[in-house]
C-alpha positions in Angstrom: 86.1 95.0 80.7 86.9 91.7 81.2 83.8 89.9 83.1 86.2 87.7 84.5 89.1 90.6 85.9 86.2 93.2 86.8 88.2 94.5 89.3 91.5 95.3 87.3 89.7 98.8 86.9 86.5 98.7 89.1 85.2 101.7 91.2 84.5 101.0 94.7 82.8 102.9 97.3 83.9 102.7 100.9 80.6 102.5 102.7 81.3 102.9 106.3 78.4 101.5 108.0 77.5 103.3 111.0 77.6 106.2 109.5 75.8 105.7 106.1 72.1 105.3 107.0 70.2 104.5 110.1 67.1 102.0 109.6 66.4 101.4 113.3 66.3 105.0 114.5 69.4 104.4 117.4 71.1 107.2 115.2 74.1 104.5 114.5 74.5 103.5 110.2 73.0 99.8 109.4 73.2 96.9 107.1 70.0 97.8 106.3 70.3 101.0 105.6 73.3 100.6 103.0 70.8 98.5 101.5 68.3 101.3 101.2 71.2 102.7 100.1 71.6 100.4 96.5 69.6 102.4 94.3 72.2 105.2 95.0 75.3 103.8 94.9 73.8 102.4 91.4 72.9 105.2 90.0 76.4 107.5 91.3 77.9 104.5 88.7 80.1 102.7 91.1 80.7 99.1 90.6 81.2 97.7 93.9 81.5 98.6 97.6 83.8 97.7 100.3 81.8 97.5 104.0 83.6 98.7 107.1 83.9 96.1 110.0 79.6 95.1 111.3 80.8 92.1 113.3 80.7 91.7 116.9 82.8 94.3 118.6 83.2 96.6 121.6 83.6 99.0 119.5 86.5 100.6 121.5 87.9 101.3 117.8 84.4 101.4 116.1 84.7 97.5 114.8 88.9 97.3 114.0 88.4 95.5 116.9 86.4 92.0 116.3 85.2 89.8 118.6 83.8 87.4 116.5 84.5 87.6 112.4 81.9 84.9 111.6 78.3 87.2 112.3 77.2 90.5 112.7 77.3 92.7 115.6 73.2 93.4 116.2 74.1 96.8 116.5 74.3 96.3 112.3 72.0 93.7 111.9 71.9 90.0 111.7 73.3 87.5 109.1 69.8 87.5 107.5 70.1 91.1 106.9 73.1 91.0 105.9 72.2 88.3 103.4 69.3 90.2 102.4 72.2 92.8 101.3 74.0 90.8 99.5 71.3 89.4 97.4 70.1 93.0 96.6 74.1 94.0 95.7 73.7 91.2 92.6 70.5 91.8 91.7 71.9 95.1 90.6 75.2 94.1 89.6 77.1 95.8 92.6 79.8 93.8 93.9 80.2 93.6 97.7 83.6 93.4 99.6 84.4 93.1 103.3 87.0 94.7 106.1 88.5 91.4 107.3 91.1 92.4 110.3 93.8 89.3 110.8 96.6 91.3 112.2 94.2 91.9 115.3 91.3 91.0 117.5 89.3 91.8 120.6 90.7 91.7 123.8 86.9 90.1 123.8 87.8 87.7 121.3 87.0 84.1 123.2 90.0 83.0 122.5 92.3 85.9 123.7 89.9 85.0 127.0 91.2 81.6 126.7 94.7 82.9 126.7 94.2 85.7 129.8 93.1 82.4 131.9 96.1 80.0 130.5 99.2 79.6 131.8 102.2 81.1 130.6 104.1 78.9 127.7 100.6 77.5 127.0 99.1 76.8 123.6 96.1 79.1 124.3 98.5 82.1 124.4 101.1 81.0 121.7 98.1 82.4 119.3 99.3 86.0 120.3 102.1 87.1 121.6 102.7 87.0 124.9 106.4 87.2 126.6 108.2 88.0 130.2 108.8 91.2 131.2 112.6 92.8 131.9 113.7 94.1 134.5 114.6 92.1 138.3 110.7 91.6 138.3 109.2 91.8 135.2 108.1 94.7 135.6 109.3 96.9 132.5 108.1 95.4 128.9 109.6 93.2 126.6 110.8 95.6 124.2 110.4 99.6 123.7 107.8 99.7 120.8 105.2 102.0 120.7 101.5 101.3 119.8 100.4 103.3 116.3 98.0 105.0 118.9 100.0 105.7 121.2 101.3 104.7 124.6 103.9 101.8 124.9 102.9 98.7 122.2 102.6 95.8 125.5 100.5 95.5 128.2 100.9 93.4 132.1 98.1 91.0 132.6 97.4 89.6 135.9 97.7 85.8 136.2 95.4 82.9 138.0 96.7 83.5 141.4 96.6 87.3 141.1 100.1 88.5 141.0 101.9 90.6 138.1 102.2 88.1 135.2 103.5 88.3 131.3 102.7 91.5 129.1 100.9 91.3 125.7 101.8 93.1 122.2 99.1 95.3 120.6 100.4 97.7 118.2 96.9 99.4 118.0 95.6 99.3 122.1 95.5 97.1 124.9 91.7 96.3 123.6 93.3 95.1 120.3 95.8 92.3 121.1 97.9 91.3 117.8 97.4 87.8 116.4 100.7 85.6 116.3 100.6 84.5 113.0 103.9 82.3 113.5 101.0 79.8 115.5 99.4 77.6 112.4 96.2 77.8 114.4 95.8 81.2 113.6 96.4 80.7 109.7 94.0 78.2 110.2 91.3 80.0 112.0 91.4 83.0 109.0 90.9 80.3 106.1 87.8 79.3 107.7 86.4 83.0 108.4 87.3 83.6 104.7 85.3 80.7 103.9 82.5 81.5 105.8 81.8 84.7 104.2 82.6 83.7 100.3 80.3 80.7 100.9 77.6 83.4 101.2 78.5 85.2 98.1 81.0 88.0 98.9 83.1 89.6 96.5 86.4 89.8 98.2 87.6 91.5 100.7 89.7 94.7 101.5 91.9 93.5 104.5 93.3 95.4 107.4 97.2 96.3 107.8 98.2 93.9 105.3 101.4 94.8 105.5 101.5 93.4 109.3 100.8 90.2 111.0 104.2 88.8 110.8 106.6 90.8 113.8 110.2 90.3 114.0 111.1 86.5 115.6 113.1 87.9 118.3 110.4 91.2 118.9 114.0 92.9 119.6 114.6 96.7 120.4 113.9 99.4 117.6 116.4 101.8 117.0 113.1 104.7 117.2 110.3 103.2 119.3 108.3 105.8 118.7 107.9 106.0 115.0 104.6 104.4 114.7 102.9 106.8 116.8 104.6 109.7 115.7 104.2 109.1 112.2 101.1 107.0 112.9 101.9 105.0 110.3 103.4 101.3 109.7 107.1 102.5 110.0 108.5 100.5 112.4 110.3 97.1 110.9 110.9 95.2 113.4 106.7 95.0 113.6 105.5 95.6 109.6 106.3 94.1 106.1 108.3 91.3 107.9 109.1 88.8 104.4 106.6 85.7 105.8 103.3 87.8 105.4 103.5 87.0 101.6 103.2 83.7 102.2 99.6 84.4 103.9 98.5 85.9 100.9 99.3 83.2 98.2 97.6 81.2 101.0 94.2 83.7 100.4 95.0 83.9 96.4 94.7 80.0 96.6 91.7 79.9 98.6 89.5 83.0 96.1 91.3 81.0 92.9 88.6 77.9 93.9 86.0 80.0 94.7 86.8 81.7 91.1 87.2 78.2 89.6 83.7 76.6 90.8 81.9 80.1 89.1 84.5 81.7 86.5 83.8 84.9 88.5 87.0 86.4 90.8 87.0 86.9 94.2 89.6 90.4 95.2 91.9 90.6 97.6 92.7 93.8 98.3 94.8 95.3 100.6 96.1 98.4 103.3 99.7 98.4 102.2 101.7 100.4 103.5 105.3 100.5 102.4 108.0 103.0 101.7 108.6 102.9 98.3 106.1 101.4 95.4 108.7 98.8 94.5 107.9 97.2 98.2 104.3 98.2 97.7 104.8 96.1 94.3 105.6 92.9 96.1 101.8 92.9 97.4 100.4 92.4 94.6 103.0 89.6 92.5 100.5 87.6 90.3 99.5 85.1 92.5 99.5 87.3 95.8 97.0 89.9 96.8 95.2 91.5 93.5 95.3 95.4 94.9 96.7 96.9 97.1 95.5 100.8 97.6 98.4 103.3 96.7 98.5 106.4 99.2 101.0 108.1 97.4 98.9 109.8 95.8 96.4 109.8 98.9 99.5 111.8 100.4 101.3 113.9 97.9 100.9 117.9 98.2 99.2 119.7 95.3 101.9 120.5 93.3 102.2 119.1 89.5 105.9 117.7 89.9 104.7 115.5 93.2 101.5 114.1 91.1 103.8 113.2 88.3 106.2 111.4 90.2 104.2 109.2 92.5 101.9 108.6 89.2 104.9 107.4 87.4 106.1 105.5 90.2 103.2 103.8 90.4 102.9 103.0 86.6 106.5 101.9 86.6 106.5 99.7 89.3 103.3 98.2 90.6 101.3 97.8 86.7 104.6 96.3 85.6 103.6 93.5 88.0 100.6 92.5 85.8 98.6 93.6 88.8 96.8 97.6 88.2 97.4 100.3 90.6 94.4 101.4 93.2 94.7 105.1 93.2 92.9 106.5 96.5 92.0 109.9 97.6 89.7 109.3 100.7 89.3 107.3 103.3 88.0 106.8 106.4 91.8 107.3 107.9 92.7 110.5 106.2 91.5 114.3 106.3 89.0 114.0 103.8 90.6 116.2 100.2 88.3 119.2 100.4 89.9 120.7 103.5 93.3 118.4 103.3 93.5 121.0 99.7 93.1 123.7 101.7 89.5 124.4 102.0 87.9 125.9 105.0 85.7 123.7 107.4 82.5 125.4 106.9 82.5 127.2 103.5 80.9 125.2 100.6 83.1 126.9 97.9 87.0 127.6 97.2 89.9 126.6 96.5 89.9 123.3 98.5 86.7 122.5 96.3 88.0 123.1 93.2 91.3 121.0 93.9 89.5 118.3 95.4 87.0 118.6 91.9 90.4 118.4 90.1 92.1 115.6 91.8 89.0 113.5 91.5 89.0 113.8 87.5 92.8 113.2 87.4 91.8 109.6 89.6 89.4 108.7 87.5 91.3 108.9 83.9 94.4 106.8 85.4 94.7 103.8 84.3 94.1 101.1 86.5 91.0 100.8 89.7 89.7 103.6 91.8 88.3 103.9 95.4 85.9 106.5 96.8 84.9 106.9 100.4 81.6 108.4 100.7 81.0 112.3 101.4 83.5 112.5 98.8 80.8 112.4 96.0 79.3 114.9 97.7 82.5 117.3 98.1 82.6 116.9 102.2 84.5 118.6 104.0 86.5 117.8 107.4 84.1 118.6 110.1 87.1 119.8 112.2 85.5 121.2 115.3 83.9 118.7 116.9 83.6 119.2 120.6 86.0 116.9 122.7 83.3 115.8 124.3 81.8 113.5 121.8 85.2 112.7 120.1 85.5 108.4 120.1 89.0 108.3 118.1 90.5 106.1 120.8 93.6 107.9 119.6 92.4 111.3 121.1 91.7 109.4 124.0 95.4 107.5 124.6 97.2 110.8 123.5 94.5 113.7 124.6 96.2 115.1 121.3 93.2 115.8 118.3 96.5 115.5 115.5 95.5 113.4 113.0 92.5 112.1 114.9 89.6 110.9 112.4 86.0 111.8 113.6 86.3 114.4 111.5 86.1 112.0 108.2 83.1 109.9 109.8 80.6 111.9 110.5 77.6 110.7 109.2 76.4 111.5 106.0 73.3 113.9 105.2 70.9 112.6 103.2 68.6 115.6 103.4 66.8 118.4 104.8 67.7 121.5 107.1 69.0 120.9 110.3 70.1 117.1 111.7 70.0 114.5 110.9 69.0 115.3 107.7 67.2 112.4 107.0 70.4 110.4 108.3 68.1 107.8 110.8 64.3 107.5 110.4 64.2 107.6 114.0 61.9 111.3 115.9 63.4 114.5 114.6 64.7 114.5 118.5 67.1 111.3 117.4 70.7 112.7 117.0 73.4 110.5 114.8 76.1 109.2 117.0 78.4 112.2 115.9 76.7 115.2 115.9 76.5 116.9 111.6 77.2 120.7 110.7 74.4 123.1 110.2 76.5 123.6 106.6 76.1 119.9 106.0 72.4 121.2 104.7 74.3 122.5 101.8 76.4 119.3 100.7 72.6 117.1 101.1 72.3 114.4 98.8 69.1 115.4 97.4 70.2 119.0 96.9 73.9 117.9 95.1 72.0 115.2 92.9 69.4 118.5 91.6 72.0 120.3 91.3 74.0 119.7 87.7 77.0 121.3 89.0 77.7 119.4 92.1 80.4 117.2 93.7 77.6 114.4 92.7 77.1 114.7 89.0 80.9 115.2 88.6 81.5 111.8 89.7 79.0 110.7 88.0 79.3 112.0 84.7 83.1 111.1 85.4 81.9 107.8 86.4 79.6 107.4 82.7 82.9 108.6 80.9 84.9 106.2 82.3 82.4 103.3 81.5 81.7 103.8 77.7 85.1 105.4 76.4 87.5 102.5 76.0 90.2 104.6 76.5 90.0 104.9 80.0 90.1 102.3 82.7 93.2 99.4 82.5 95.8 101.2 80.3 99.0 102.8 79.8 99.5 106.5 79.9 101.7 109.2 78.4 102.9 112.2 80.0 102.7 115.1 77.2 104.3 118.5 77.2 101.8 121.5 79.5 102.7 125.0 80.0 103.8 125.4 83.2 101.9 124.5 86.2 99.7 122.4 84.1 99.9 118.1 84.5 98.8 116.5 80.9 98.1 112.8 79.9 96.8 110.9 77.2 95.3 107.8 77.3 94.8 106.0 74.1 95.5 107.9 71.0 92.8 111.0 71.0 91.8 111.4 75.0 93.9 114.1 77.3 93.7 114.4 80.9 94.9 117.9 82.2 95.1 119.5 85.7 95.6 123.7 86.0 97.4 123.1 89.7 97.7 127.2 90.0 95.2 129.7 90.2 95.6 131.2 87.1 94.2 130.2 83.6 96.1 128.6 81.1 96.0 127.8 77.6 94.8 124.8 76.7 97.1 121.8 76.1 95.6 120.0 73.3 93.2 121.8 71.1 89.4 120.7 71.5 86.8 121.2 73.1 86.8 119.4 76.9 84.7 116.0 77.3 84.6 116.4 81.2 85.5 119.1 83.5 86.1 120.0 87.2 84.7 123.0 86.7 84.2 126.3 84.1 86.3 125.5 81.0 85.7 127.2 77.8 87.5 126.1 74.6 91.5 126.8 74.5 91.9 127.6 78.1 91.9 125.6 81.4 91.2 127.8 84.3 93.1 127.6 87.5 92.6 124.8 89.8 90.9 122.7 87.2 91.4 119.0 85.3 89.4 118.2 82.1 89.3 115.8 79.6 89.5 116.4 75.8 89.0 114.4 73.1 91.9 115.8 70.5 90.0 117.3 67.8 
C-alpha cells in the first residue's frame, strides 16, 4: 500500500469513547481507557481509530452538542491525556481520527450565549439562523421544518427586555443550534479548529452531518416538513445537500494538503454523507473535496444477494469512478447492530443473525476500498433491545416518547472480562455501574473469552484483517462478478481470489474449485453452507 495514500484501503475502528473502557471508576469511558485499549486494537489489526466527540459538552446528545471545539471535557480527561493517547497510537502505528461537528454546536457554546444576549440583526446572531416568527405576534415558527430527532426545528427565545423574540433553527434538538455557514466568521472559526487538532498530531477527521451546514437561503416551507423526523434521515432538500457545502470541503481539503506537504503523511477527511443516490454521494469525494464518505447503502441493504450486488455495483461505478475508494460500513453508533438487524434474537449468542453478520463482515473486508468497524462489532455483540425506559439517554426517546430507532442499544459499554457487570469495563469497585446497564448475557461476548476461542467473531475479524494486509488481491482495486448458484453472491479480486456469500440457509456447491482460505463458519471443500461467506484461492 502506498504510504502516502494510507487511507484508500485502511480499516478504521470506531471508538465510542464513553463506552469503550473506563479508567477512573465513574462508569464512563475516557481517553485514558482508549489508550489502555490500544494494544488490543493493534492486535486486532486495524489501521486507525476514530474517536467519538470528547469535547466540553453538556452531553444532551452525548457530545455531539459541542460547547468548546478545542478542549477535552473533564469527563474524558484533558489535553495532556489526549496528547499521550496520540503519542501511544503513533508508536503503535495506529492513526487517530477525531469526530468534528460543524453543522451545529451546543446551546452553551459561548458564541450562542452571546447571540442570545445580542439584539436581532446583530453580528452575533448572524452566526446562527435567527429569524422572526410568522403570524400577527410572531408566535409561529419561521417555517414548517421538523427536527430529525422530533418536534419543530425552531425554538423561540426571550429577548433581553423579557419579551418573546426571534426563533433559532436546530435540525436536531433545541440544545443544538445550527451554525449559519453563510457567515464568514463560522468558516474562519472552523479553520482554526482544524489547525488546532492537526497541530496536535491527529491524522484526520470524521465529519458529522457532512451533507448539512448550508440551508436554503430563503428558509422556505417544505413540501414534506416531517420527512426528517419520520425517516430519521437528512432528506429535507431545503436543509441538506445544498450546493454551497462543497466549497467547505474544498477549503478543508486545502488545509489538510498543507499539512501533508509538510511531512508527506496524508491527513484524512471522511464524511457522514446521507444523500439519496451513489451518484450524489460521489460528488463529495471528488479529487479536491473529501477523501472518503461513508457508503451507508450496504448497511441499509436487506439480506438479499440481488440487493447487495446492486448497491456494491453502484458504489463501484459512481464513487470509485471519481478516483476515490468506497468506504464500506456495516455498523456504527447510530444503527442497530448487524447481529440483531439480520435476525438475531437479542439474548442469544448463536443463530441466524450471528451467522449472517459473520458472513457480511467477511464480504465487507473483501470489497475494494476502505472499511470502518464499530466497537463491539468484532465481538459479535447484539443490540440491547430491553433497556428500561428510566435508563434511556437518547434525545430521540425524550423528544418523541417512542423507542423506535433509538440508539442506546448499540452504545452499551463493552464487556472485557468476568462473569458479571461491569465485565472489566470500569476500574471502580464492584458496585460501580456503567453509564448504561450491561445485560447478564454480555459475559458470553467478553473480549477475554473471544480471544481464547478461535471460533469467535474476534478471530474471524483478526484473520480477515491479517489476510487483507498480506494478500495483494485485497484492499484497493476492482472486483469482477462471477456466475454462482442461486442465492449465492460471488466476485473475484485479482485473477485467483474469490469471495462468495450464500444468502440462503441450505448448503450449495462452492462457486469455484479449491479449498477455502478463510470462512465465516464451517465450510467443507466444495460446499458453501447457508448464511456463510468464504474466501477461496482458485485451485
